[in-house]
C-alpha positions in Angstrom: -30.1 -54.1 -24.5 -28.9 -50.1 -22.9 -31.7 -49.7 -20.9 -31.4 -53.3 -19.0 -28.0 -52.8 -18.7 -28.4 -49.3 -17.1 -30.9 -50.9 -14.8 -28.6 -53.8 -13.7 -26.1 -51.0 -12.9 -28.6 -49.1 -10.7 -29.4 -52.1 -9.0 -25.7 -52.5 -8.3 -25.8 -49.0 -6.6 -29.2 -49.6 -5.0 -31.2 -47.2 -6.8 -33.5 -49.9 -8.5 -35.0 -52.7 -7.2 -35.4 -56.1 -9.0 -39.5 -55.3 -9.4 -38.0 -52.7 -12.1 -36.8 -55.0 -14.6 -39.5 -55.8 -17.1 -41.3 -59.0 -16.6 -39.9 -60.9 -19.8 -38.7 -64.3 -21.2 -36.3 -62.8 -23.5 -34.8 -60.7 -20.7 -34.3 -63.8 -18.4 -32.8 -65.8 -21.7 -30.4 -62.9 -22.3 -29.5 -62.8 -18.7 -28.9 -66.4 -18.3 -26.6 -66.2 -21.6 -24.8 -63.4 -20.5 -24.1 -64.5 -17.3 -22.9 -67.7 -18.7 -20.5 -66.2 -21.2 -19.1 -63.7 -18.4 -19.0 -66.4 -15.9 -17.3 -69.0 -18.5 -14.6 -66.4 -19.4 -13.7 -65.7 -15.7 -13.4 -69.1 -14.5 -11.4 -70.2 -18.0 -8.8 -68.1 -16.4 -8.2 -70.9 -14.0 -9.3 -74.1 -15.8 -10.0 -75.8 -18.9 -12.7 -75.3 -21.1 -15.0 -78.5 -20.0 -14.4 -77.7 -16.7 -15.2 -74.0 -17.4 -18.8 -75.0 -18.9 -19.3 -77.5 -16.1 -18.8 -75.0 -13.4 -20.9 -72.1 -15.1 -24.2 -75.0 -15.5 -23.7 -75.8 -12.1 -23.7 -72.1 -10.8 -26.9 -71.8 -13.5 -28.6 -74.2 -11.4 -27.9 -72.9 -8.1 -29.5 -69.7 -9.0 -32.1 -70.8 -10.7 -32.7 -73.1 -7.5 -32.1 -70.8 -4.8 -34.7 -68.1 -6.6 -37.1 -70.8 -7.3 -37.0 -72.3 -3.9 -36.4 -68.9 -1.9 -39.6 -67.5 -4.1 -41.7 -70.8 -3.8 -41.3 -71.0 0.4 -42.4 -66.8 0.4 -45.4 -67.7 -2.0 -44.0 -65.2 -4.6 -43.3 -67.4 -7.4 -44.8 -64.5 -9.7 -41.5 -62.6 -9.0 -39.1 -65.3 -10.6 -38.1 -63.9 -13.7 -37.5 -60.6 -12.6 -35.3 -61.7 -9.2 -33.6 -64.1 -11.1 -32.8 -61.3 -14.1 -31.3 -59.1 -11.1 -29.6 -62.3 -9.5 -28.1 -62.9 -12.9 -27.1 -59.3 -13.9 -26.0 -58.2 -11.1 -23.5 -61.0 -10.6 -22.6 -60.9 -14.5 -21.8 -57.0 -13.5 -19.7 -58.0 -10.6 -18.1 -60.8 -12.0 -16.9 -58.1 -15.0 -15.1 -56.2 -12.4 -13.5 -58.9 -10.6 -11.9 -60.0 -13.6 -8.8 -57.5 -13.7 -8.3 -58.3 -9.9 -8.5 -61.9 -10.4 -5.8 -61.6 -13.4 -3.7 -59.6 -11.2 -4.2 -62.1 -8.4 -3.0 -65.1 -10.6 0.2 -63.4 -11.4 0.6 -61.7 -8.3 -1.3 -63.7 -4.9 0.3 -61.4 -2.3 -1.0 -58.5 -4.1 -2.3 -56.3 -1.0 -4.4 -54.0 -2.9 -6.0 -56.6 -5.7 -6.8 -58.5 -2.2 -8.3 -55.9 -0.9 -10.4 -55.1 -4.0 -11.6 -58.9 -4.0 -12.9 -58.5 -0.4 -14.7 -55.4 -1.3 -16.6 -56.9 -4.5 -17.4 -60.3 -2.4 -18.9 -57.7 0.2 -20.6 -55.5 -2.6 -21.8 -58.5 -4.0 -23.8 -59.8 -0.6 -25.1 -56.2 -0.4 -26.4 -56.5 -3.6 -28.2 -59.9 -3.0 -29.8 -59.1 0.1 -31.1 -56.1 -1.7 -32.5 -57.7 -4.3 -34.0 -60.8 -1.7 -35.3 -57.8 0.3 -37.4 -56.7 -2.8 -38.3 -60.0 -4.1 -39.5 -61.8 -0.5 -40.7 -58.5 0.9 -38.9 -58.6 4.1 -36.5 -56.7 6.6 -32.9 -55.8 5.3 -31.4 -57.6 7.7 -33.3 -60.6 7.1 -32.5 -60.4 3.7 -28.6 -60.1 4.7 -28.8 -63.5 6.5 -30.8 -65.0 3.8 -28.3 -63.5 1.3 -25.0 -64.9 3.2 -26.4 -68.3 3.5 -27.0 -68.3 0.0 -23.5 -66.9 -1.1 -21.8 -69.3 1.6 -24.0 -72.3 0.8 -22.9 -71.9 -3.4 -19.2 -71.1 -2.6 -19.3 -75.0 -0.7 -21.3 -76.1 -3.1 -18.8 -75.2 -5.6 -15.8 -76.2 -3.6 -17.2 -79.6 -3.2 -18.0 -80.3 -6.7 -14.9 -79.0 -8.0 -11.9 -78.6 -5.6 -8.7 -77.1 -6.3 -6.0 -78.2 -7.3 -3.5 -78.2 -4.2 0.0 -77.6 -5.4 1.6 -79.5 -2.7 0.1 -82.8 -3.4 
């Protein structure tokens, strides 16, 4: 497990690639469970348990669906396990980094340093996702940046439509 976490950390630092993750169904299951637990804890800070579970389920469907679709279009479906493990693992690691920032923003929404930190984490997540996509699809980094942006933007839009935030003025 330590080796897997070190590998995910090194992918986040752009030192390793998704193909460095061993092809293993057990690693995929571990990644899915780890992602689900971390996402649930993070989402649970702002919604009830059932809503958090539903959001985690939708997030997993989005990640699995994106990975499957992108790799199928590129005719590189054999890279599904490693690509998906990389997407899940790096997203979970960034979510762990974001937890204290999100907690700070829930207490003090106008905290400039926390806002800067969350923007930095979002940009870092985008770059890491592009790094993974570049290697998974064997494309240029600029192409991968575009695909990563579309993927992340679409995921936020889907989540926003399915789980709209409560407007305090209503």
